[in-house]
N, C-alpha and C positions, 0 to 999 in steps of 0.2 A: 278740542278732542276728537277730532277724527286724526289728526296727527298722532295721538297717543293709541288708536286702535290699529290706525296701522302699522304704526312701531312693534304692536305687539303682535298681529298678526304676521308681520315679514321675521319675527324672532320666533317667535310661533313654526316656522314654514321652516327655518335655517335650522333649528335647533328638530322638527323631525327629517330633515337633510341629513344631519349628520348623525340619529340616532341610526338610520337604514345604512349607514356607511360600516358601523361600527359594531366590532365582533362582540359576542358573548364570551367571558374569562373562561366560561368549561369550555370551550370550541376550541379559543387560542392555546388552553392548558393542552389540550388533545392533540393541536395539532405539535404541541411543540416536544412532544413528547412520541411520537412516530417523527418527528426531524431526529431526535437524539437516537432514537432506537435507530434507525437506519444508518447514522455514523458510529453509531458502536460498529453494527456489522461490519462497513466499508472499514474499519480500522481493525475489526478483528480479520477480514481478510486479507486485508494488507500484511499484516504479519505473518499470516500462513504463507503468502507469496515470497516474503523476506527471507522465512523460511526452508524454502523450496530450492529459491535462486541462493541461499547458503552451501546447502547440502548439495546442489550442481555444482557448486564451485569445488566442494569437497571430492565431488567425486573426478571431477577433470584434472584438479592435483593429483589423483589415485592416479590417474589415467595417466596420464604426461608421464609420470613415475616408473609403471611397467612400463611403457614404451620405453624409454631409456635404460630400465634394463634389461629389455630385451634386448637392446641395439648395444650395448656397453659391455654386458658378463662376457655373450663370448666374441669380442674383440679381447677384450682382458685376456680370454683363456688362450688366444691363439698365440697374443704377442707372449703370453708365460711360456707356450709349447715352445716359439721360435728361440725363446731367450733357452728353456730349460736341452734344445734339442743344440744350441751354438755351444754349450757349455759341457755334452757333451762329447762333441766333434772336436773341443780345444785341448 
């Protein structure tokens, strides 16, 4: 009988230690909701950053076009002037 009593005592002790380690379901679900909310927030932040990067890339493209136009247009006008001047002289 002492073996049975000691086995029951050990089983109770192991059940108590497991119970101390368990997390209640409502606490676990609350933690999961918090994690999901943080993930959603991070996802929105990443989306905002992607939009900013795309806008910056578009702005850089527009700036490059402007710089090219600022250098090419005067050069073309100069070449056109030279051409018309040479046609008039000939």
